[in-house]
C-alpha positions as CSV (number, residue, x, y, z in Angstrom):
1,X,116.0,73.1,225.6
2,X,116.6,70.4,228.3
3,X,119.6,71.4,230.7
4,X,122.8,70.0,229.5
5,X,124.2,66.5,232.0
6,X,128.0,66.5,233.2
7,X,127.7,63.1,233.3
8,X,129.1,60.9,230.8
9,X,127.6,57.4,232.9
10,X,131.6,57.1,234.1
11,X,131.2,54.4,236.7
12,X,134.0,56.6,238.4
13,X,131.8,59.6,238.6
14,X,132.0,62.8,237.3
15,X,134.6,65.3,238.5
16,X,135.4,69.4,237.8
17,X,138.6,70.5,237.7
18,X,142.0,68.1,238.1
19,X,144.1,70.0,240.3
20,X,143.5,73.1,242.9
21,X,144.5,75.7,240.5
22,X,141.5,74.8,238.4
23,X,139.4,77.5,238.4
24,X,135.1,76.6,239.4
25,X,132.3,78.8,239.4
26,X,128.6,78.6,239.9
27,X,125.6,80.4,239.0
28,X,127.7,83.1,237.2
29,X,129.8,84.0,239.7
30,X,133.1,84.2,238.6
31,X,135.3,81.2,238.5
32,X,137.7,80.6,241.6
33,X,140.7,78.3,242.2
34,X,140.4,76.2,245.2
35,X,140.6,78.0,248.4
36,X,143.1,77.0,251.0
37,X,144.0,78.4,254.3
38,X,145.0,77.5,258.2
39,X,141.5,77.5,258.7
40,X,140.8,74.7,256.9
41,X,142.7,72.6,258.8
42,X,141.2,69.9,260.5
43,X,139.8,70.4,264.3
44,X,140.1,68.4,267.1
45,X,137.8,69.4,269.9
46,X,136.6,68.4,272.9
47,X,133.6,69.4,274.3
48,X,133.0,69.5,278.0
49,X,130.0,71.1,279.7
50,X,132.2,73.2,282.5
51,X,133.3,75.9,280.4
52,X,129.8,77.1,280.1
53,X,129.9,76.9,276.2
54,X,130.3,73.5,275.3
55,X,134.0,73.9,274.0
56,X,137.5,72.9,276.2
57,X,138.9,76.5,275.7
58,X,137.6,79.9,273.8
59,X,140.7,79.3,271.4
60,X,139.2,76.3,270.8
61,X,136.0,77.7,270.1
62,X,137.4,80.5,267.8
63,X,139.3,77.8,265.8
64,X,135.3,76.2,265.4
65,X,133.9,79.7,264.0
66,X,136.9,80.7,261.8
67,X,136.5,77.0,260.4
68,X,132.6,77.6,259.8
69,X,133.2,81.3,258.6
70,X,135.9,79.6,256.1
71,X,132.9,77.4,255.0
72,X,130.3,79.8,254.3
73,X,133.2,82.0,252.8
74,X,134.1,79.1,250.6
75,X,130.5,78.5,249.5
76,X,129.5,81.9,248.6
77,X,132.6,82.7,246.6
78,X,132.0,79.3,244.8
79,X,128.3,80.6,243.8
80,X,126.6,77.7,245.7
81,X,125.7,79.9,248.9
82,X,124.5,83.0,248.8
83,X,125.9,86.1,250.3
84,X,128.8,88.4,249.9
85,X,132.2,86.8,249.7
């Protein structure tokens, strides 16, 4: 049996979910609504060499790590990244 295609060859593309409350899941995971939270806020980071770890402050580094963890958790919850949620 051939795989099913999601595309309808629409020139505007294909969209999954019409709103943040529509649930989506992949690879047999439980479908979830779009995640949200303060860790997803855009970061303005200025890298510097003088602190020894490349960030302006330890708070900037912690914000970066929190955002990276949120990306991992989101991908795992959707089933797009193997790992626990």
